[in-house]
C-alpha positions as CSV (number, residue, x, y, z in Angstrom):
1,M,0.0,0.0,0.0
2,E,1.2,3.5,-0.7
3,A,0.7,6.7,1.2
4,K,1.5,10.4,1.1
5,V,1.8,12.9,4.0
6,L,1.0,16.6,3.9
7,V,2.1,18.7,6.9
8,V,0.1,21.9,7.1
9,S,1.9,24.4,9.4
10,D,3.0,28.0,9.0
11,G,5.7,27.4,11.6
12,V,7.1,24.3,9.9
13,A,6.9,25.8,6.4
14,A,8.8,28.9,7.7
15,G,11.5,26.7,9.3
16,E,10.6,28.0,12.8
17,R,9.5,24.6,14.0
18,E,10.5,21.0,13.5
19,D,8.2,18.6,11.6
20,S,7.5,16.1,14.3
21,S,3.9,15.1,13.3
22,G,4.9,14.3,9.8
23,R,7.8,12.3,11.0
24,S,5.6,10.4,13.4
25,L,3.1,9.6,10.8
26,R,5.7,8.4,8.3
27,G,7.1,6.1,11.0
28,R,3.7,4.7,11.9
29,L,2.8,4.2,8.2
30,A,6.1,2.3,7.6
31,S,5.4,0.0,10.5
32,A,2.0,-0.7,9.0
33,D,3.7,-1.7,5.7
34,F,2.8,1.4,3.8
35,V,5.4,2.9,1.4
36,V,5.4,6.7,1.8
37,K,5.7,8.0,-1.7
38,D,5.7,11.8,-0.9
39,A,5.9,14.0,2.1
40,R,5.4,17.8,1.8
41,V,5.2,20.8,4.1
42,I,3.0,23.8,3.3
43,P,1.8,26.8,5.1
44,D,-1.8,26.9,6.6
45,G,-4.6,28.1,4.4
46,S,-7.5,26.6,2.4
47,D,-5.9,27.5,-1.0
48,S,-2.5,26.0,-0.1
49,V,-4.2,22.8,1.2
50,A,-6.5,22.5,-1.9
51,G,-3.6,23.0,-4.3
52,A,-1.3,20.5,-2.6
53,L,-4.0,17.9,-2.3
54,R,-4.9,18.2,-6.0
55,E,-1.3,17.6,-6.9
56,M,-0.7,14.8,-4.5
57,C,-3.9,12.9,-5.6
58,E,-3.3,13.3,-9.3
59,D,-2.4,9.9,-10.8
60,F,-2.2,8.3,-7.4
61,A,-4.1,5.5,-5.7
62,G,-3.5,5.3,-2.0
63,L,-3.8,7.0,1.4
64,V,-3.2,10.8,1.7
65,L,-2.9,12.1,5.2
66,T,-2.8,15.7,6.3
67,T,-1.6,16.8,9.7
68,G,-2.4,20.2,11.1
69,G,-4.9,23.0,10.6
70,T,-8.0,21.2,11.9
71,G,-8.7,23.3,15.0
72,F,-10.2,26.7,15.7
73,G,-7.3,28.9,15.1
74,P,-7.8,31.7,12.5
75,R,-5.4,30.0,10.0
76,D,-6.7,26.4,10.7
77,L,-8.4,25.9,7.3
78,T,-7.3,22.4,6.4
79,P,-10.9,21.1,6.3
80,E,-12.0,23.9,4.1
81,G,-9.2,23.2,1.6
82,T,-9.8,19.5,1.8
83,L,-13.6,19.9,1.1
84,A,-12.8,21.9,-2.0
85,V,-11.2,18.9,-3.6
86,L,-13.0,15.9,-2.2
87,D,-15.3,13.9,-4.6
88,R,-17.1,12.1,-1.8
89,L,-17.1,12.4,2.0
90,A,-16.3,9.6,4.4
91,P,-17.9,10.9,7.6
92,G,-17.5,7.7,9.5
93,I,-13.7,7.9,9.3
94,A,-13.6,11.5,10.6
95,E,-16.1,10.6,13.3
96,A,-13.9,7.7,14.4
97,T,-10.8,9.9,14.7
98,R,-12.8,12.4,16.9
99,A,-14.2,9.6,19.2
100,I,-10.8,8.5,20.6
101,S,-10.2,11.4,23.1
102,P,-12.1,14.2,24.7
103,K,-10.1,16.8,22.7
104,G,-11.3,15.0,19.6
105,R,-14.6,16.9,20.0
106,L,-12.7,20.0,19.0
107,S,-11.6,18.6,15.7
108,R,-13.1,19.9,12.5
109,A,-11.2,17.2,10.5
110,V,-12.8,15.7,7.4
111,A,-12.2,12.6,5.4
112,G,-13.2,11.4,1.9
113,T,-12.1,10.4,-1.5
114,V,-10.4,12.1,-4.4
115,G,-10.4,9.6,-7.4
116,R,-8.7,6.5,-6.0
117,C,-7.3,8.3,-3.0
118,L,-8.5,8.2,0.6
119,V,-7.8,11.6,2.2
120,I,-7.9,11.9,6.0
121,N,-7.3,15.1,8.0
122,L,-5.4,14.5,11.2
123,P,-4.4,16.8,14.1
124,G,-1.1,18.7,14.1
125,S,0.3,17.2,17.3
126,P,2.5,14.2,16.8
127,G,0.6,12.1,19.4
128,G,-2.8,13.2,18.3
129,A,-2.0,12.5,14.6
130,V,-0.8,9.0,15.3
131,E,-3.6,8.3,17.8
132,C,-6.2,9.3,15.2
133,L,-4.6,7.3,12.5
134,E,-4.6,4.3,14.8
135,A,-8.4,4.8,15.2
136,V,-9.0,4.1,11.5
137,L,-5.9,2.2,10.3
138,D,-7.7,-1.2,10.5
139,V,-10.3,-0.1,7.8
140,V,-7.9,1.7,5.5
141,P,-6.8,-1.4,3.4
142,H,-10.4,-2.4,2.8
143,A,-11.3,1.2,1.8
144,L,-8.3,1.4,-0.6
145,A,-9.3,-2.0,-2.2
146,L,-12.8,-0.7,-2.8
147,L,-11.5,2.5,-4.3
148,A,-9.2,0.5,-6.6
149,G,-12.2,-1.6,-7.8
150,E,-10.7,-4.8,-6.4
151,P,-13.0,-7.7,-5.4
152,T,-13.5,-7.7,-1.6
153,P,-15.3,-10.1,0.7
154,H,-18.6,-8.8,2.1
């Protein structure tokens, strides 16, 4: 299985902060037998997120994770940028990531599909990003198989 990681952070993009959430996600994906094909860092904002997701999903079939920009801060616009490119919503995935901790109720994250990609917004903290990924990682292979049109057991 293949994956891509998009870190959404003004501080990381400006070189003022280290990319700890992206690194944590890449490590967890590798331990789950995903090959991380691309990892990018962009500043916050709906236009930057939408543009990066369009590029990352083009001619790609796999998992695309974003980390950061899902809260209530004025520049936290990852869900808005994601919604601009999604073909279909996957609300159960976003709901599952919110259900794992009390702070999850503050998440505005969304999930859905773009072509044959499954896109999932995750929080910007390294622990929160991995914890939310863990909440849905068990269903990701099945979702990707369905997106690829592969026969799956019912």
